[in-house]
N, C-alpha and C positions, 0 to 999 in steps of 0.2 A: 504494500500500500504506500502511495506517495504521500509525503508530508509537504504541505504547501506553506510558503512564506509570503508575506505582503511586501510591497516595495519599501515600506517603512522599516520592516524587520531587516531586510537585506541591507538597507542604508545604514542601519545601526551596526550591523556586523562589520561593514566595510568602512565605517566612520566617514560617510559621505551624506549628502542631503537626499531626502526622498525624491526631490525633484530631479536630481541627476539620475537616479535609478529609473524613474518614470521615462525620462528622456531616452535612456539606453534601451528601454523596452520598446518605445515607439520607433527607434532607429534599428531595432533588431540585433543590438549588441548583446542582449541577454535574452535567452529564450523565456518567454512568458506568455500569459494570456490575460485578456481583460475580462473581468467578471463584474458586471455592473459598472461602478465607478472605480473599482480597484484593479490594480495589476497584481497578479499572483505568479510566483516563481516556484517551481518544484525544488525540493532540497537537492536533487541530483543535478538540475540545471544550475543552481547556485554554486554547487561544488565545482562543476565544470568551468563556470565563469571564473570563480575564485582561483582555480589552479591553472588557468590558461596563461601563456606568456603574454605580457603586456609590453607594448613598445615604449621606450623611453620618450619623454616629452621632447618635441622638436626634432625627432629623427624618425619619420614614418617608414624609412627603408631599412630599419635595423635588422630585420630578418632576411633581407635579400642577400644572396650570395655575392661575394666580391670577385668571383672568377670571371 
């Protein structure tokens, strides 16, 4: 059974604003679903997002090969 988190709960875990998490949901950066007025994220999707590599600020090409 999936455990669901709200955008506010995810924001609290990541120490960011709920607005940022809602924006990421709208942009598709975090897998989520809109239920009524709320965005919900499964625990598994949250873990996947949390453990995914993030690009350093100002360097969008950090994962690209230099070969």
